[in-house]
VMD Tcl script that draws the C-alpha trace (Angstrom):
set ca {
  {93.61 108.43 121.63}
  {94.82 108.77 125.22}
  {95.49 105.04 125.40}
  {96.99 104.67 121.91}
  {98.17 108.17 120.87}
  {100.69 106.76 118.39}
  {97.79 105.99 116.03}
  {97.52 109.64 115.02}
  {101.29 109.86 114.60}
  {101.46 106.80 112.32}
  {103.90 105.00 114.61}
  {103.87 101.26 115.41}
  {102.78 100.21 118.89}
  {105.63 97.70 119.14}
  {108.76 99.83 118.91}
  {110.67 96.91 117.40}
  {109.17 97.82 114.05}
  {110.80 101.25 114.20}
  {114.06 99.41 113.51}
  {113.03 97.06 110.70}
  {114.96 97.55 107.48}
  {112.17 97.70 104.90}
  {112.73 96.92 101.23}
  {112.54 99.60 98.54}
  {110.60 97.55 95.98}
  {108.28 99.74 93.86}
  {107.72 96.89 91.40}
  {106.62 94.53 94.15}
  {104.39 97.20 95.68}
  {102.69 97.87 92.34}
  {102.13 94.16 91.79}
  {100.53 93.99 95.24}
  {98.30 96.95 94.38}
  {97.24 95.36 91.09}
  {96.91 91.76 92.24}
  {99.69 90.42 90.01}
  {102.13 89.06 92.61}
  {101.98 85.54 91.18}
  {100.34 84.23 94.37}
  {96.71 83.34 93.47}
  {95.11 83.82 96.90}
  {96.78 87.22 97.37}
  {96.00 88.34 93.82}
  {92.35 87.29 94.13}
  {91.95 89.35 97.30}
  {93.59 92.45 95.88}
  {91.59 92.27 92.66}
  {88.35 92.00 94.62}
  {89.41 94.99 96.71}
  {90.09 97.06 93.59}
  {86.80 96.02 91.98}
  {84.38 96.03 94.93}
  {86.12 98.11 97.64}
  {85.80 95.11 99.94}
  {87.30 91.73 100.81}
  {86.86 89.22 103.63}
  {88.86 89.67 106.82}
  {90.83 86.49 106.12}
  {92.02 88.02 102.85}
  {92.90 91.27 104.62}
  {95.14 89.37 107.01}
  {96.79 87.38 104.22}
  {97.38 90.31 101.87}
  {98.78 92.47 104.67}
  {101.07 89.66 105.83}
  {102.35 89.18 102.29}
  {103.14 92.88 101.90}
  {104.99 93.44 105.17}
  {106.63 90.00 105.52}
  {107.15 88.40 102.13}
  {107.68 91.63 100.19}
  {109.10 93.27 103.34}
  {107.56 96.60 102.33}
  {106.70 99.18 105.00}
  {103.25 98.20 106.27}
  {102.10 101.84 106.30}
  {102.00 101.83 102.50}
  {99.47 99.02 102.65}
  {97.59 100.80 105.42}
  {97.16 103.84 103.15}
  {96.04 101.70 100.22}
  {93.34 100.07 102.33}
  {92.28 103.51 103.61}
  {91.81 104.68 100.05}
  {90.07 101.55 98.75}
  {87.94 99.97 101.49}
  {84.29 100.99 101.65}
  {84.16 100.02 105.35}
  {87.42 101.77 106.22}
  {87.79 103.06 109.78}
  {90.83 104.95 111.10}
  {91.26 103.03 114.36}
  {90.49 99.62 112.88}
  {92.82 100.20 109.95}
  {95.80 101.46 111.92}
  {95.45 98.78 114.60}
  {94.74 96.05 112.04}
  {97.90 96.89 110.13}
  {100.10 96.75 113.24}
  {102.92 94.36 112.28}
  {103.02 91.00 114.04}
  {105.29 87.97 114.16}
  {102.86 85.91 112.06}
  {103.74 85.15 108.44}
  {100.76 83.57 106.68}
  {101.40 80.87 104.09}
  {99.02 81.95 101.29}
  {98.92 78.49 99.69}
  {97.97 76.75 102.94}
  {95.49 79.52 103.73}
  {93.89 79.20 100.29}
  {93.51 75.44 100.65}
  {91.77 75.94 104.01}
  {89.56 78.91 103.14}
  {88.87 78.25 99.45}
  {89.18 74.44 99.26}
  {87.61 74.14 95.80}
  {89.43 77.16 94.40}
  {86.21 78.87 93.32}
  {87.17 82.24 94.80}
  {90.54 82.23 93.06}
  {89.04 81.19 89.71}
  {86.47 83.99 89.96}
  {88.94 86.79 90.60}
  {91.95 85.44 88.71}
  {90.44 84.47 85.35}
  {93.85 83.41 84.03}
  {93.42 80.37 86.29}
  {89.74 79.62 85.61}
  {90.54 76.43 83.67}
  {93.20 75.11 86.04}
  {92.01 71.86 87.62}
  {92.28 70.65 91.19}
  {94.82 71.89 93.70}
  {97.14 73.24 91.03}
  {95.09 76.44 91.14}
  {96.59 77.28 94.56}
  {100.20 77.24 93.32}
  {100.25 76.86 89.53}
  {103.89 77.85 89.24}
  {105.03 74.74 91.13}
  {102.12 72.35 90.51}
  {101.97 72.62 86.73}
  {104.57 71.81 84.13}
  {106.62 74.71 82.81}
  {104.98 74.76 79.37}
  {101.48 74.39 80.83}
  {102.08 77.23 83.28}
  {103.43 79.59 80.66}
  {100.30 79.12 78.53}
  {98.18 80.62 81.31}
  {99.56 84.14 80.95}
  {99.78 84.36 84.74}
  {102.90 85.89 86.35}
  {105.51 83.94 88.27}
  {105.71 84.70 92.02}
  {107.49 87.99 92.63}
  {109.34 86.44 95.58}
  {109.89 82.89 96.78}
  {107.70 82.27 99.84}
  {110.20 80.25 101.89}
  {113.13 82.57 101.21}
  {111.11 85.73 101.82}
  {109.64 84.40 105.08}
  {113.15 83.58 106.32}
  {114.32 87.06 105.29}
  {111.47 88.66 107.24}
  {112.33 86.66 110.36}
  {115.99 87.63 110.10}
  {115.15 91.32 109.71}
  {112.75 91.34 112.66}
  {115.29 89.48 114.80}
  {117.85 92.19 114.07}
  {115.24 94.86 114.84}
  {114.40 93.16 118.14}
  {118.05 93.23 119.18}
  {118.12 97.00 118.62}
  {114.96 97.64 120.61}
  {114.85 98.45 124.37}
  {113.32 95.83 126.62}
  {110.29 98.04 127.18}
  {108.84 97.72 123.70}
  {105.38 99.17 124.14}
  {105.14 102.71 122.80}
  {102.56 104.01 125.32}
  {104.90 104.96 128.17}
  {107.67 106.05 125.81}
  {105.23 108.29 123.95}
  {104.15 109.90 127.20}
  {107.70 110.45 128.45}
  {108.74 112.02 125.17}
  {105.81 114.41 125.27}
  {106.56 115.33 128.87}
  {110.18 116.23 128.09}
  {109.08 119.13 125.93}
  {107.40 120.23 122.74}
  {110.32 119.45 120.41}
  {109.61 115.73 120.26}
  {105.92 116.34 119.68}
  {106.65 118.87 116.95}
  {108.78 116.31 115.15}
  {105.97 113.78 115.39}
  {103.44 116.31 114.13}
  {105.73 117.09 111.19}
  {105.92 113.37 110.40}
  {102.15 113.12 110.69}
  {101.65 116.10 108.34}
  {103.98 114.51 105.77}
  {102.02 111.27 105.97}
  {98.75 113.14 105.44}
  {100.13 114.89 102.37}
  {101.50 111.64 100.96}
  {98.24 109.83 101.56}
  {95.82 112.47 100.30}
  {97.84 113.45 97.23}
  {97.12 116.19 94.78}
  {93.81 114.66 93.75}
  {92.38 115.10 97.25}
  {91.78 111.41 97.94}
  {91.65 110.48 101.58}
  {90.32 113.84 102.76}
  {87.92 112.16 105.12}
  {90.86 110.41 106.78}
  {92.74 113.70 106.95}
  {89.88 115.51 108.68}
  {89.31 112.80 111.27}
  {93.02 112.39 111.96}
  {93.59 116.13 112.36}
  {90.74 116.37 114.86}
  {92.14 113.49 116.87}
  {95.65 114.90 116.74}
  {94.32 118.20 118.06}
  {92.73 116.41 121.00}
  {96.02 114.63 121.68}
  {97.84 117.96 121.75}
  {95.22 119.39 124.10}
  {95.79 116.48 126.45}
  {99.56 116.92 126.39}
  {99.67 118.43 129.86}
  {97.77 115.48 131.24}
  {100.21 112.91 129.94}
  {102.52 113.26 132.92}
  {99.82 111.71 135.07}
  {99.16 109.09 132.40}
  {102.77 107.90 132.55}
  {102.22 106.90 136.18}
  {98.85 105.24 135.64}
  {98.98 103.27 132.39}
  {96.92 100.41 133.78}
  {94.19 102.78 134.90}
  {94.15 104.44 131.47}
  {93.67 101.08 129.79}
  {90.82 100.24 132.15}
  {89.17 103.54 131.24}
  {89.39 102.56 127.60}
  {87.74 99.25 128.36}
  {84.90 101.03 130.16}
  {84.25 103.16 127.10}
  {83.94 100.01 125.02}
  {81.66 98.40 127.60}
  {79.34 101.38 127.29}
  {79.23 100.89 123.51}
  {78.38 97.21 123.76}
  {74.74 97.93 124.58}
  {72.72 96.47 121.73}
  {75.80 95.06 119.95}
  {77.47 91.68 120.05}
  {80.70 91.76 122.00}
  {82.44 89.73 119.31}
  {81.92 92.64 116.89}
  {83.78 95.16 119.02}
  {87.47 95.75 119.50}
  {88.21 96.68 123.13}
  {90.98 99.13 122.21}
  {88.89 101.30 119.91}
  {85.29 100.19 120.50}
  {84.47 100.02 116.80}
  {82.47 97.36 115.00}
}
mol new
graphics top color blue
foreach p $ca { graphics top sphere $p radius 0.5 }
foreach p [lrange $ca 0 end-1] q [lrange $ca 1 end] { graphics top cylinder $p $q radius 0.2 }
display resetview
């Protein structure tokens, strides 16, 4: 948490994404939740998640890319959904994994590479179980209109090409508004050093996110407890952040050493250096 304190504050590491104009699209968000976006590979992944509390990492990357790029919905909404649904959820892995990137996955190309026979899609999207060949990857464009409508499967909520171009345009605008020093680490430290007001605002934002995520039914309480403990440790280390601002490289090396210590008895490929979690 010393190296990446913004995790507890629910802030993106790349400050460019502070300036992205996200879409207010509750219908699209609900379709993403339910696996009814009209994109078979995305819908299959989301339906498996809802049914089994799990999906392969390749699906996690594709579904997250679709939410934040094609739907252009704030990635933190997807982060919270994964936190609520995934059986192998981990705070550090989830927040870091959902960090926005420049990559926009093409779900049709990805499906053809990862599910070449379409068996995964046919299993989780039964509306398409009788679709033959490669039409299963994009039935809306690869089947005739009448044949597609008989399936009872929804049309794509957004056009892939148009939405990918929109995402690029929005991120380009956000980049132009962002200072050259885009990494949040030093900015986070400087803001904390200036006084408690900035930190109090961040804590207030964090508290609001906790309330929104946990909800009245109490879901996500495990996340809340872990996050509150980590936030407390961040606050306790506030006085030490002045030194951190002058030794970022050393702080990162310390983080790497922690991970090295955890690698004993575990394969290195299973560990993330920034958080040291499987």
